[in-house]
VEXNU-826276 format. One record per residue (C-alpha): residue number from 1; x, y, z. Coordinates in Angstrom, 1 decimal, always signed. Layout:
! VEXNU-826276
k/x/y/z
NUM/X/Y/Z
...
***
This chain:
! VEXNU-826276
k/x/y/z
1/-7.2/+33.7/+18.2
2/-4.3/+33.5/+15.8
3/-4.7/+31.5/+12.7
4/-1.9/+29.4/+11.1
5/-2.8/+28.5/+7.6
6/-1.5/+25.2/+6.2
7/-0.4/+24.9/+2.6
8/-2.2/+21.6/+2.1
9/-4.4/+19.1/+3.8
10/-3.1/+17.2/+6.8
11/-3.5/+13.4/+6.8
12/-5.0/+11.6/+9.8
13/-1.5/+10.5/+10.9
14/+0.0/+14.0/+10.5
15/-2.9/+15.3/+12.7
16/-2.1/+12.6/+15.3
17/+1.6/+13.5/+15.3
18/+0.8/+17.2/+15.6
19/-1.5/+16.5/+18.5
20/+1.1/+14.4/+20.4
21/+3.8/+17.1/+19.8
22/+1.3/+19.6/+21.3
23/+1.0/+17.3/+24.3
24/+4.7/+17.6/+24.9
25/+5.6/+14.1/+23.6
26/+9.1/+13.4/+22.2
27/+9.5/+11.9/+18.8
28/+10.5/+8.6/+20.5
29/+7.4/+8.7/+22.6
30/+5.2/+9.4/+19.6
31/+6.8/+6.4/+17.7
32/+6.1/+4.1/+20.7
33/+2.5/+5.4/+21.1
34/+1.7/+5.1/+17.4
35/+3.7/+1.8/+17.0
36/+5.7/+3.2/+14.1
37/+9.4/+3.7/+13.7
38/+11.3/+6.9/+14.8
39/+12.3/+7.4/+11.1
40/+8.6/+7.4/+10.2
41/+7.8/+10.0/+12.9
42/+10.6/+12.2/+11.7
43/+9.1/+12.0/+8.1
44/+5.7/+13.1/+9.4
45/+7.4/+15.9/+11.3
46/+9.2/+17.0/+8.1
47/+5.9/+17.0/+6.2
48/+4.3/+19.0/+9.0
49/+7.1/+21.5/+8.9
50/+6.6/+22.1/+5.2
51/+2.8/+22.3/+5.5
52/+2.7/+24.6/+8.5
53/+5.6/+26.8/+7.3
54/+7.8/+25.9/+10.3
55/+11.4/+25.7/+9.0
56/+12.7/+24.4/+12.3
57/+11.5/+21.6/+14.5
58/+11.2/+23.9/+17.5
59/+8.9/+26.1/+15.5
60/+6.7/+23.1/+14.7
61/+6.5/+22.1/+18.3
62/+5.6/+25.7/+19.3
63/+2.7/+25.7/+16.7
64/+1.5/+22.3/+18.0
65/+1.6/+23.5/+21.7
66/-0.1/+26.8/+20.9
67/-2.8/+24.9/+19.0
68/-3.4/+22.4/+21.8
69/-3.6/+25.3/+24.3
70/-6.2/+27.0/+22.2
71/-4.0/+30.0/+21.5
72/-3.7/+29.3/+17.8
73/-6.0/+27.7/+15.3
74/-4.6/+25.5/+12.5
75/-6.7/+26.0/+9.4
76/-6.4/+23.5/+6.6
77/-8.2/+23.4/+3.3
78/-9.4/+19.8/+3.9
79/-8.4/+16.8/+5.9
80/-8.1/+13.4/+4.3
81/-7.5/+9.9/+5.7
82/-4.5/+7.9/+4.8
***
C-alpha cells in the first residue's frame, strides 16, 4: 500500500471533507451535506492541498479516491478535533 504523508494533523472537518471527496462528491454537494458554505468547503480543500502536498485540486481528489479505495494510506502525525 502506498503511503501519503501529511505535513500536519488533519482536523475532524478536514477528514470529513477528504472522505466525501473520496466518495466522489462535488464541493457543492459537500457544502450541502455538511451544512456549510461553498467558500468554507473551498478553504478546507485549500488546507488539505497544502497538508497532503497536492498542488492542484484534481491531485487532492485523486489522493482522496485512492485512500477511500484502499490503494493509498494517508498517514498523519496526529488528528485533532476542531
